[in-house]
C-alpha positions in Angstrom: 71.0 64.1 62.7 73.7 61.8 61.7 77.5 63.2 62.4 77.9 64.0 58.6 74.4 65.4 58.5 75.0 67.3 61.5 78.7 68.6 60.0 76.8 69.5 56.6 74.2 71.6 58.6 76.7 73.6 61.0 78.9 74.6 57.9 75.8 75.7 55.8 74.3 77.7 59.0 77.2 78.7 61.1 81.1 77.6 60.6 80.9 74.2 61.6 80.5 71.8 64.2 81.7 72.6 67.7 84.7 71.8 69.3 84.8 71.3 73.1 87.4 71.2 75.7 86.4 69.2 79.0 85.2 72.7 80.6 83.4 73.7 77.6 81.9 69.9 77.6 80.6 70.4 81.0 78.9 74.0 79.6 77.2 72.3 77.2 76.3 69.3 79.1 74.0 71.7 81.4 72.1 73.0 78.1 68.3 72.3 79.9 67.0 72.2 76.2 69.1 69.1 75.2 67.2 65.7 76.7 69.6 63.2 75.2 72.3 61.8 77.1 74.3 61.7 74.0 75.4 64.6 71.9 77.5 65.0 68.8 80.6 67.1 68.8 82.9 67.7 65.7 85.7 65.0 66.7 85.9 62.2 64.3 88.5 59.6 63.3 91.3 59.9 60.9 92.4 57.2 58.6 91.0 54.4 60.4 93.1 54.6 63.3 92.0 54.9 67.0 95.2 56.9 67.9 94.4 59.8 65.3 91.2 62.3 65.9 90.9 65.5 64.3 88.3 68.1 64.5 85.6 68.8 61.5 87.3 72.4 61.4 91.2 71.1 61.6 91.3 73.4 64.7 93.6 72.6 67.1 91.7 71.8 70.5 92.4 69.7 73.4 90.2 66.5 73.7 91.7 64.4 76.6 88.8 63.1 78.5 88.0 59.8 77.1 85.8 57.4 79.3 87.8 54.9 80.6 88.3 52.0 77.7 87.6 54.8 74.8 87.9 54.8 71.7 87.4 51.1 71.9 86.1 50.3 67.9 87.6 51.1 64.5 84.3 50.8 63.1 83.1 54.1 65.6 84.6 56.9 63.7 82.5 59.7 65.3 82.6 61.3 68.7 79.6 61.7 71.4 79.9 63.5 74.7 77.9 61.5 77.5 76.4 64.5 79.0 76.0 62.5 82.4 79.7 61.9 82.6 81.1 64.7 80.7 83.0 62.1 79.2 84.3 61.4 75.4 82.7 57.7 73.6 83.6 56.9 69.9 80.3 55.9 68.3 78.5 55.0 65.0 78.3 57.9 62.6 74.9 57.1 61.6 73.6 57.4 65.1 71.0 60.5 65.2 71.9 62.8 67.9 71.5 66.5 68.7 74.6 68.5 68.3 75.9 71.9 68.6 77.4 74.0 66.1 79.7 77.0 66.3 80.8 80.4 65.0 84.4 80.7 64.7 84.7 84.0 63.0 83.6 87.3 62.9 83.2 89.7 59.5 85.5 93.1 60.0 84.8 95.5 57.1 88.0 97.2 55.7 87.7 100.6 54.3 90.3 100.3 51.8 89.6 99.5 47.8 91.5 97.2 46.4 90.9 94.6 43.8 89.7 90.9 44.5 93.1 89.5 44.7 94.7 92.4 46.8 91.8 92.0 48.7 92.2 88.4 49.5 96.2 89.1 50.0 95.0 91.7 52.6 93.1 89.5 54.7 95.5 86.5 54.3 98.2 88.6 55.7 96.2 90.4 58.6 93.2 88.3 59.7 92.4 85.1 58.1 90.7 85.1 54.9 87.9 87.4 52.9 84.2 86.4 54.2 82.2 83.5 53.1 78.2 84.0 53.0 77.4 80.5 53.6 73.4 81.3 55.3 70.9 83.9 55.9 72.3 84.8 59.5 75.7 85.6 58.1 74.7 87.6 55.3 72.6 90.0 58.1 75.7 89.7 59.8 77.8 91.1 57.1 75.3 93.7 55.6 75.3 95.0 59.4 78.9 95.3 59.2 79.2 96.9 56.2 76.9 100.1 56.9 80.0 102.6 56.9 81.5 100.7 53.9 82.8 103.8 51.3 81.6 101.5 48.2 78.3 100.0 47.4 79.7 96.4 46.7 81.9 94.9 48.9 84.0 92.0 48.0 83.5 88.6 49.6 85.5 85.7 49.3 83.1 84.3 45.9 85.4 83.5 42.9 84.7 81.4 39.9 87.5 79.2 39.4 88.1 75.7 37.3 84.1 76.0 36.0 82.4 76.9 39.3 81.9 79.1 42.1 83.0 78.5 45.5 84.0 80.4 48.5 87.5 81.5 49.3 88.9 78.2 51.2 87.5 76.0 48.9 83.9 75.3 50.3 81.0 74.8 47.7 78.3 77.1 47.4 74.6 75.8 48.9 73.0 79.3 50.4 72.8 81.4 47.2 71.6 85.2 46.9 72.4 85.6 43.2 71.5 89.2 41.2 68.9 89.4 38.9 71.5 87.9 36.5 71.5 84.8 38.6 74.5 82.2 38.9 77.0 82.7 35.9 77.5 78.9 34.8 80.5 80.3 32.3 80.9 84.2 33.1 83.1 86.1 31.0 86.9 86.7 32.2 86.1 90.1 33.9 83.0 88.9 35.8 84.4 86.1 38.0 84.8 87.4 41.5 81.6 87.8 43.8 80.8 91.0 45.6 77.9 91.8 47.9 75.4 94.6 47.1 74.6 96.0 50.6 71.6 97.5 49.5 69.8 95.1 47.6 71.1 92.8 49.7 72.3 90.5 47.0 75.3 88.8 45.1 76.7 90.4 42.1 79.6 88.9 39.7 82.3 92.0 39.4 85.1 92.6 37.6 87.9 91.2 39.8 90.1 94.2 38.9 87.4 96.7 40.5 88.4 98.6 43.6 85.8 97.8 46.6 86.3 98.1 50.1 86.0 94.0 51.6 85.2 91.9 54.3 87.6 89.9 55.9 86.8 87.6 58.8 88.9 87.3 62.4 89.0 85.2 65.4 86.5 87.0 67.8 
């Protein structure tokens, strides 16, 4: 895929395009399933400057293994790893290449009954945020995590504000598993927070003042 399509894919089915220190890139480079000598990682240019690069997810990760003379063209805004050298090169983002995704966070069930806002504040203070269910894989992972929930529904990061539903952290919905009511495009004021129905494996618009168990995300 192109770099942008790879980023979209990784964010939809995992967490993001992969970061890679030199040691991690060495491990990725020996993957026998990758035949190309190049593969994308999540590094890209900021503000059309060869001196400013950042990871797709904003992580603070070391990337001091540029090849000699790299980066060299301001029009080449995305970064590949050359497997045979384990070196970074900047490249045209339109190239179609294999890539690595990463799962950065793991879900953790909190067996306390709180409103959506209380749950959101708790997750930010004690972990990272409320969970986002952006793929079937993540849904199944969270359903397994919530087997011991004390409530039939559990809060997720799903919220309706400013005319649309989105995940805590600002990401839009692509993967969707709504209840029979479907996605409410203009829900009433008391149905603007999204919970996971663990039994039916669907999302349900709920009153934000309901007190439910909830799922946060944390670093593994």
